[in-house]
C-alpha positions in Angstrom: 101.9 101.3 106.4 104.6 100.6 108.6 108.0 101.9 107.8 109.7 98.5 108.1 107.4 97.0 104.8 107.9 100.0 103.0 111.9 99.3 103.7 111.3 95.6 103.1 109.3 96.1 99.8 111.1 98.5 98.0 114.9 97.7 99.1 115.0 93.9 97.6 113.4 95.3 94.6 116.0 97.4 94.0 114.1 100.4 93.8 116.5 102.9 95.5 115.5 106.2 93.8 112.1 105.4 95.5 113.3 104.2 98.6 114.9 107.9 99.1 112.0 109.9 99.1 109.9 107.3 101.3 112.7 107.6 103.9 112.9 111.4 103.8 109.5 111.3 104.4 109.8 109.0 107.3 112.5 110.9 109.0 110.0 113.1 110.8 108.4 110.4 112.7 111.2 110.3 115.1 111.5 114.2 115.3 107.8 114.0 116.6 108.9 111.0 118.9 111.5 113.6 120.4 109.3 116.5 120.4 106.8 114.5 122.5 109.1 113.2 125.0 110.4 117.0 125.3 107.3 118.3 125.7 106.0 115.8 128.3 109.1 116.5 130.0 111.0 113.5 129.6 114.9 113.3 129.8 116.3 115.7 127.1 119.2 112.6 126.7 116.8 110.6 125.5 115.1 112.8 123.4 118.0 113.7 121.1 120.4 110.7 121.8 117.6 108.0 120.6 115.0 109.9 118.8 117.4 112.7 117.6 120.2 110.2 116.2 117.4 108.6 114.4 116.1 111.4 112.7 119.4 112.1 111.7 120.5 108.9 110.5 117.2 108.4 108.7 117.6 111.9 107.0 121.5 111.5 106.0 120.4 107.9 104.4 118.1 109.7 102.6 119.9 112.2 101.2 122.4 109.9 99.9 119.8 107.6 98.4 118.4 110.6 96.7 122.0 111.7 95.6 122.6 108.9 93.9 123.4 108.9 90.0 122.7 106.1 87.7 126.1 104.4 86.6 127.3 105.1 83.2 126.7 102.5 80.8 
């Protein structure tokens, strides 16, 4: 399943507790991309600046979603 379809399905439906684990799992994809760029001799600035930053942003967002607590009634 494509990443954007998971986001576009869960977020509008208000399934933020389901979106956190999905994003945490998908944070692995840019890490893999970063490792491929580095392994193939690509520029380290691109690997870390694009793919590494994307992985960090997705991981932080997933952490915030996983840490969220329901509002008191």
